N, C-alpha and C positions, 0 to 999 in steps of 0.2 A: 504494500500500500504506500503510495507516494503522496506527500502533501504538496499542493500547488496553490498559487495565488495569481489572480489577475486583478491588479489594482487593490481594492480593499476586499475583494471577494476571495475567500479561502475555501478550498475543497480538497478532498482526497480522491485519488483515482487508482483504480486497480486494472491492470492490463490482463487480457486473457493469456493463458499459457499458449505457447506457439503451436502445440499439437491440435488444439481445438479453436484456433483463432477465428474470430468472426468480426464483421464490421458493424455489428449491432451494439448499441449503447444503452445501458440501463441507468437512469438517474433516480437515486433514492433520497427522499427527504425523510429522515428517520423521525421517530416519535418523541414526544415530550419525555425528557429524562433519559433518552437513549444515547447511544454513542456511535459515531461513524465506524469505530473499530469492530463493531458487532456484525458487520456485513461482508467481511473478507471472503467468506465461502461462496458468495454469489458470483464471483468472477469466473466461474467455470465456463469458459467459452465466450464470455462477453466482456466488454469494457464497462466498468462500473464507475460512476461519478457520484460522490456523496458530499453535498455542501456541508461545510462546518457551520453549524447553527450557533447563533449567539447564546450565551449562557450554557453551552455544552462543550465538551472536549477541551480545547485550549483557549476558548473564548470566554473567560470569566465564568467557569461552571458554578452552578449553585450547589451548596453542600447537600441540601435535601430538596430536590425540585418538586416533590409531592407534598411538602409542607403547605397547608392551605394558604398561608400568607404569601409564600413564594408563587404559588399558582396564580393567586389574585393579582400580585404585583407584576409578574413577568410573562405570563403565558401569551397574552395578545401582543405585547411588545416584541416578543420573540418571533411571532408569526409575521408581524408587519416589517420588522427590521431585516429578517432573513429572507 
C-alpha cells in the first residue's frame, strides 16, 4: 500500500499483482471509525484507491470516534471536508 498526495488530497493506492493485472479501479470510501489499512486484501487483480479521510488514519484521528460527543461534533464535518 502506497501513500500518495495531490495537493492537499491524500490517498492510499494498492496496485494489482502482475499475475492478475487489470485496468479496473476500485475507489473505497471507508466507514466512520474505519481505516484505509483494512482494505489491502481487495487489491487482488484490481487497482484500489482509498482516500485518507479527515479524523482517520494520519489525519488527526479521534481517540474514540463512536463516543456520542465525537459523532455529534465531527461526523458531518468529516463527510463535507473529505
